[in-house]
N, C-alpha and C positions, 0 to 999 in steps of 0.2 A: 291391242293382243300381239305381240308378232307369232311369226307363224316358226313351225319345230325345225331345227337345224338337221336335217337326219344325217349324220356322220355314213351310213353304207346304208343299203337292201337289198333284199334277196338271199341268197348265199354267198354273196359275195361276201361277207361280213363275218362270216364263221372261218374266212381262212386269217383275215387280219391278226397281225401278232403272233401267228404261228400257229393259232387253232383251227382245227379241219376238227369237223363232226363225222361221224360212222358213214353219212351219206356222199358225204366228198370225197370220200376216200372210196366207196362201191362207184361212186360214178364216173374217177379218174381211171381204178382200172377198168373198168369194163368199155371207158373208152380209147382203153389200149388193149380192148380182146384178149383181159384176162376176166377168167371166170373167180368166181369169187361162191364161199357157201358163207352164209349168213346162220346165225345162234342166236337165238333171241328166249331169252329166261320169260318166259308167259303163267308162271307160276314156282310160287314156292312155300315154306313153312319152317316155323321154327327159326333155328339161328345158323340157317342157310348163308352160305359165302354171296352167292348171287340173289339176287332181291329182283323180283317183275319187272322187266321192260330193260336189264340191262343186255349188252349188245354186245358181240363180236364176229369181226368180218375177216375170214379166210381166205385172203388171196393165194391164188394160183401159183404167183411166181413165189412165196413165204411169208411176203409182207401180212403181219398182222393191224389188226384197229381194233378198242378195244377192249370190256373183259366181260364173263363174265364169272367172276365171281374168284380167279387166279389158283395159283397150288397147283395139285396134282390132280383135283380134278379139273378142269382148266387143260390142264395139259393133255391128258385122258381125250377129253370130249374135242381139242385141236385135232388130234391124229386120228378121231374117226371123222370128221371134217373133211379132212384131206384124203380121206378114201374114197369120196364121192366125186374126184376127178375122175379118179380109172373108173368106177361102177358108179355111175348117175342113179339117184331112186328120186322119188317124187317126194315132196313135205313129209317130215317124220315128225313125231319129237320121240323125247328118251328123259324119261325116268330117273332122277341122282340120287340118290339118299345117303346122307350125310353121319356112318357113323367107321369105326375103323376097322369092321370085321373085312376079308379078306372078299366077297362077294362080287357079281357081274356087274349090281346096278349101284354095286356102294364106290363112295367115292376115296376111300382110305382116310379121310379126316375125321378129326374127334368128335368135330361140332354136331349136333343131334339138329338133323332138319333135312330137307328135300329142296328139289328144284325142278323142272319140269322144261326140259330147253326142246325149242323146235327148230330143225336143221333145216335148211330153205338154198339151193342151190342156183345162181343167178351166174345168166349168160346175156348175150347180146341182146336177149330182148326184154331183158330187164334193165334195160339202157334207159328208155323213155318214165318208166318209174323213178329212178335213181336221180334224172334231170327235176323232174317236179319235185323229190323230195328233199335234192339239196337244194333247193330256192323258195318253196316253200315254210313260212313263218308261223300258220295255223292251220289246223287242221285235225283229222285223227287217219290212224292207222288198221286195214283190220288184216288179221292171222289166220290163216284157216289152211285145212288142211287141202286147200285150188292154188292157196299162194298169198300174195300180199295186196293190198287193196287199198289204195288212195281215196279219203272224200276229205272235202274242203271244211264240211262243217264241224266244231271244236264236239269234244266229247262235254257232256255234266261231269265227269270223275274221271279221275287220271288214267285207270284201271277199269278193264272188265274181263272177266275169263269164264268160260266155261268149258271143262273137258267131258269128255265121252269115251265114250269104248274106244271107238275105231272115228271119231271127229272131235276137232275141238274152235273154240274161238277164241280169240283173244284182240283184246282193242287197248288201242293208248294214244293220248295224245301226243298230236306231234308237232313242233314249235316248241319256243318259250312257254311254259309253264310259271315260271318267277318272276316277277319286276319290281326292281329297288327306283326308286322316286328318290334324288340326292337334294332338298335343299339345299344351295352354296356347293359353290365351282373355284374350292381352295386348291392345296398341296394335299387333305386329305381326301378330297374328293377325288384328285385324280387316281389315287393310290385302290381307294377304294373301287371304283369303275373298273381298276385293272384287275385287282385281286375278282370282283363279284362278274365279270366278263368269264375268267374261269369256271366260274362256279356254272355260267349257265345259264344268268338272271340275262334279263333286259335291261337295261340301265339308261335313267332317263335322269338330266343333272337338269336341275333351275337355279337362276342368279339374277340376280334385281342390279346387278352393277354392267358394265357398257358388254356389248358382246368381244370388244377388243383385248378383254379382262385375258394374262395371257394362257393361265390354268384351264381358263373356259374353251376359248378359241382351238388348245391344242389341246384337250380329252380325248383324243382316237379313239379311247375304249369306250366311251358312251356310247351307244344305237341314236339318241335322240338327246338336241339343247335347246333348250331355248332361253330369254330374257323375260322376265315377268314381273307384274308385282307383286310383294307378298301378300299384300290382302285381298287378293285372291286367289291365292294356295289352293283353298281345298277344293275348287274349277278344276284341277287339274290335276287331282288322286281319284281315282276310281273305288267302289271300295270291292274287297272278295278276298278268300279264302288263302291268295298267291299273293297278296301286296305285302309289300316292304319299305319303311320309310324311316332316314337317315335325317333329320336336322342338323346343319353344320355347316349356316352361315356365317357370317363372322363381325356380328352384333348381335350383342343382349336382348333388346329392343326386335329385331330379327325375327332372331328364335322363339320371343314371347307370341309374336304376329300369327307365326307359321305353326305354333304348335298350336295354341287357343282356337285354329279353326278342324286342325285333324285329331282334336279327341273326342267327337264322336264317331267319328269315321269310324266304319267296321271294315279294319284291316288286321293281317295277322302279327304287324311289326313295326311299335315305332318308338325309334330311340331317338333324343338328342348331346350332342357331343358335349362335353363342357367340363372343368373343372367343380366341385363338389361346391366350393362359395358359387360359383355362376348357376349350379341348378337351384341351392336355399334362392338364388336371388328373382329364378325367374318364376319357378313354382309361390316363391311369395306373392310376388307381379298377381300374379292368377288367380291365385285367390282372394287377394283385397279386389279382384273382381268381381266376388261371387261365384269359382271355377271352386268343385269340392277336390279334397284332398285323394278318397275314391279314386274319380277322374284321371287325379295325375298321376297315381298308383301303375294304372298300367303303363306310363311311359319307360321306358328302357334309359335312365341316366343318373350318373356319367355313362355314357354308351358303353356297351361292350362290355366285355369279359376282362375282367379286373388281373389283368397282368404284365401291370406299371410298364404298359408300354408308352416311348419317347416320340418315337418318328413316324412320319405319315404311314408308312408301310406295315411298322411292329401296330397301330391304331387300327388299319384297316384291317388285319388278321384278328386282332379283339371284334372287331362288329362284326368279319363274319365268320368270327367262332360261335360269337350268342346268336346271327340269325340261323345259323345252321340246329344251332340248339333247340332255338324257337321253331321252325319246319320243322324238323323232326320229331321232334316231342308230341 
């Protein structure tokens, strides 16, 4: 068994390929002695455009990063955030109701719902926190009326909120929430890695061919790569509600070997790439080995949404669309 080949680690991987997360942005501005206001959606209801965990940073020099839902609602809250540079305040929350009525707390949007946004003014004293968050790959954040606090232990759930009249607590998982395991390191695997990196997934690519394979060696979008024996595939995939697997090896036999091992894994998504004929062939082979049709029904095969994909990038889009559907469904 070979060790993982780590493409990058810490905060640096988030800046590869032009991708920068909001804490990288905060850290950069604070290092340049620019204050920021961080807005965090700590609760939402109904059809609010801003969902729990959405964030936006407003820098003193006018630059913005992130989003709390967009539109006129976001514009108004950004303007409110900018006022804090001249009139600093302790952390506070604001409820934004979404309806068309012209009231103080209305966004003017016709969608129904509401969101609660916490405002934090960040200055040079916040730099150690920003440094830690830009580098940390796991842990959780606690937001309350006293400030923002980081803990290295992960949450058992993605978000946790409690809001009372004069105080609030909001906790969220920090770092990677979703993990994609790709079996097969061909051209489609590269395209899938590229797109899923933009979607914030931690990507691991496996192949059983030589590590000098060009599409394996040059896949700089994956966070980790490894040459493995496909007969041991199950040992490389953990169980969990944030685990997604796509099988796209170069041979029917390899697909069968990997798929058979993962059918009983408790994971969020399991897909296999291939033509209709290939899927029928692989499924028939596995049924001949005693695997039930019921077990095979949970496999998304042919993989992705049916949008008549032709190129690797189009196939990647179809896979991403299906995974997003499953993740958010």
